[in-house]
C-alpha positions as CSV (number, residue, x, y, z in Angstrom):
1,M,-47.5,-8.7,164.7
2,S,-48.1,-12.2,163.3
3,S,-45.8,-14.1,161.1
4,I,-46.7,-16.0,157.9
5,Q,-44.6,-18.3,155.8
6,A,-43.6,-16.7,152.5
7,T,-45.4,-19.4,150.5
8,R,-48.7,-18.5,152.2
9,L,-48.6,-14.8,151.2
10,R,-51.4,-13.6,148.9
11,K,-52.0,-10.7,146.6
12,G,-53.3,-7.8,148.7
13,N,-51.6,-8.8,152.0
14,L,-49.9,-6.0,154.0
15,I,-46.5,-7.0,155.3
16,K,-43.8,-5.3,157.3
17,L,-40.2,-5.4,156.2
18,G,-37.9,-3.4,158.5
19,S,-39.8,-0.3,159.5
20,D,-41.8,-0.1,156.2
21,L,-45.2,-1.4,155.2
22,F,-45.7,-3.0,151.8
23,R,-48.9,-4.1,150.0
24,I,-48.3,-7.2,147.8
25,L,-49.4,-6.5,144.2
26,E,-48.1,-9.6,142.4
27,L,-46.8,-12.9,143.6
28,H,-45.0,-15.8,141.8
29,H,-44.0,-19.0,143.6
30,L,-41.0,-20.4,141.7
31,T,-39.1,-23.7,142.1
32,P,-36.2,-23.7,139.6
33,G,-34.9,-27.2,138.9
34,N,-33.0,-28.7,141.8
35,K,-32.6,-25.4,143.6
36,R,-34.7,-24.2,146.6
37,G,-38.0,-22.7,145.8
38,F,-38.7,-19.0,146.4
39,V,-41.5,-16.4,146.2
40,Q,-41.0,-13.4,143.9
41,A,-43.1,-10.5,145.1
42,R,-43.8,-7.1,143.6
43,M,-44.9,-4.8,146.3
44,R,-45.7,-1.1,146.9
45,N,-44.3,0.8,149.8
46,I,-47.4,2.2,151.5
47,R,-45.8,5.4,152.8
48,S,-43.6,6.3,149.9
49,G,-45.6,4.8,147.1
50,T,-42.5,3.2,145.4
51,L,-42.6,-0.2,143.8
52,V,-40.2,-2.9,145.0
53,D,-39.4,-6.4,143.8
54,H,-38.4,-8.7,146.6
55,K,-37.4,-12.4,146.6
56,F,-38.4,-14.4,149.7
57,R,-37.0,-17.9,150.3
58,S,-39.9,-20.4,150.7
59,E,-39.0,-21.1,154.3
60,D,-38.8,-17.4,155.3
61,D,-41.3,-16.1,157.9
62,V,-42.7,-12.7,156.9
63,E,-44.2,-10.3,159.4
64,R,-47.8,-9.5,158.6
65,A,-49.1,-6.1,159.7
66,I,-52.0,-6.3,162.1
67,L,-54.7,-3.9,160.9
68,D,-57.7,-2.3,162.4
69,E,-60.7,-2.3,160.1
70,K,-63.6,0.2,160.0
71,E,-66.7,0.0,158.0
72,M,-66.8,3.1,155.8
73,Q,-69.0,4.4,153.0
74,Y,-67.4,5.4,149.7
75,L,-68.5,8.9,148.8
76,Y,-66.8,10.2,145.7
77,N,-63.4,10.9,144.1
78,D,-61.9,14.1,142.7
79,G,-59.3,12.6,140.5
80,A,-56.4,11.5,142.6
81,L,-58.2,11.2,146.0
82,Y,-61.0,8.9,147.0
83,Y,-63.2,10.0,149.9
84,F,-64.8,7.7,152.5
85,M,-67.0,8.4,155.5
86,D,-67.1,6.4,158.8
87,T,-70.7,5.1,159.1
88,T,-70.8,5.6,162.9
89,T,-68.9,8.9,163.5
90,F,-69.5,10.5,160.1
91,E,-65.8,11.4,160.1
92,Q,-64.3,11.6,156.5
93,I,-60.9,10.3,155.3
94,H,-59.3,10.1,151.9
95,L,-57.1,7.6,150.2
96,A,-54.8,8.3,147.2
97,A,-55.4,6.4,143.9
98,E,-51.9,4.8,144.3
99,V,-52.9,3.3,147.6
100,L,-56.1,1.8,146.2
101,G,-54.5,0.4,143.0
102,D,-56.9,-1.9,141.1
103,S,-59.5,-1.6,143.9
104,M,-60.7,1.7,142.3
105,S,-62.3,-0.3,139.5
106,Y,-64.7,-2.0,141.9
107,L,-65.9,1.1,143.9
108,L,-69.4,2.5,143.5
109,P,-70.5,5.6,145.3
110,E,-72.3,4.8,148.6
111,A,-70.9,1.3,148.8
112,V,-70.0,0.2,152.3
113,I,-66.6,-1.4,152.5
114,R,-63.9,-2.1,155.1
115,I,-61.0,0.3,155.3
116,E,-57.8,-0.9,156.8
117,F,-55.9,1.2,159.3
118,Y,-52.3,0.7,160.7
119,D,-51.3,2.9,163.7
120,G,-54.3,5.2,163.0
121,E,-53.3,5.7,159.3
122,A,-55.6,4.5,156.5
123,V,-53.5,2.1,154.4
124,G,-56.0,0.3,152.1
125,L,-59.4,-1.4,151.8
126,E,-60.8,-4.8,151.8
127,L,-63.1,-5.5,148.9
128,P,-65.8,-8.2,149.0
129,Q,-65.0,-11.4,147.0
130,T,-67.4,-10.3,144.2
131,V,-69.2,-7.0,143.3
132,E,-72.2,-6.4,141.1
133,L,-71.7,-3.8,138.4
134,T,-73.8,-2.7,135.4
135,V,-72.6,-3.2,131.8
136,E,-72.5,0.2,130.2
137,E,-71.2,-0.7,126.7
138,T,-70.7,-4.0,124.9
139,S,-71.4,-5.3,121.4
140,P,-75.0,-6.6,121.0
141,G,-75.8,-10.0,122.3
142,I,-76.3,-12.9,119.9
143,K,-79.7,-14.4,120.0
144,G,-79.7,-18.0,121.2
145,A,-76.0,-17.7,122.4
146,T,-74.9,-19.9,125.2
147,A,-72.0,-19.6,127.5
148,S,-69.4,-21.1,125.2
149,A,-65.7,-20.3,124.7
150,Q,-66.6,-17.1,122.9
151,V,-66.2,-13.9,124.9
152,K,-66.5,-10.2,124.2
153,P,-65.3,-7.1,126.0
154,A,-67.8,-5.1,128.2
155,R,-67.1,-1.7,129.8
156,L,-68.7,-1.5,133.2
157,E,-70.1,1.6,135.1
158,T,-66.7,2.1,136.9
159,G,-64.8,2.0,133.7
160,L,-63.5,-1.5,134.3
161,V,-63.4,-3.7,131.1
162,V,-64.0,-7.4,131.5
163,Q,-64.5,-10.3,129.1
164,V,-68.1,-11.5,129.2
165,P,-70.1,-14.3,127.4
166,P,-72.0,-13.3,124.1
167,F,-75.4,-13.2,125.8
168,V,-74.6,-10.3,128.1
169,N,-76.1,-7.0,126.9
170,N,-75.9,-3.3,127.8
171,G,-77.7,-2.6,131.1
172,D,-77.2,-6.1,132.5
173,R,-76.0,-6.4,136.0
174,I,-73.1,-8.8,136.4
175,R,-71.0,-10.2,139.2
176,V,-67.2,-9.7,138.9
177,N,-64.6,-11.4,141.0
178,T,-62.5,-8.6,142.7
179,E,-59.4,-10.7,143.0
180,T,-59.1,-11.8,139.3
181,G,-61.2,-9.2,137.6
182,E,-63.2,-11.9,135.8
183,Y,-66.9,-12.2,135.0
184,Q,-68.7,-14.6,137.3
185,S,-72.4,-14.6,136.4
186,R,-75.4,-12.3,135.8
187,A,-76.7,-10.8,138.9
């Protein structure tokens, strides 16, 4: 196990509190007036699936879970379960939608990603910084439009909706940041 200062925690980190594992979903660093700063975290218990709000003091050391990673290929989902195959042994595993959280919006069949394991149990996945997805539906582009402050919603092939510049059209491939869910550029 390795420790990390509470102020260095990031969304998506897996930490150990007591005997439970938690995935950090949201994080806010707060410094109220003349009081000591703290980190407010919303986390999901990996085993039970329950949501927990926890307040860490800025100077607290938090135990990060040491994970093993395997490259696996995403195969398909059947509603609540997402199936992956180890690219070397062809062994298949599945992860529940609650474990994946927002990550589901960036998964395309046959994509090779890194699955995180803790004590032999699959606990999550590590997405690349950006993914390329195809725009399925958006309002028509405006001729001569430039990347200005105007944006419009676009539904991507995974069902994810992102705000895009007016020149993006149906069928375009775009890059989306997996951490923020924001449009980056055309691919």
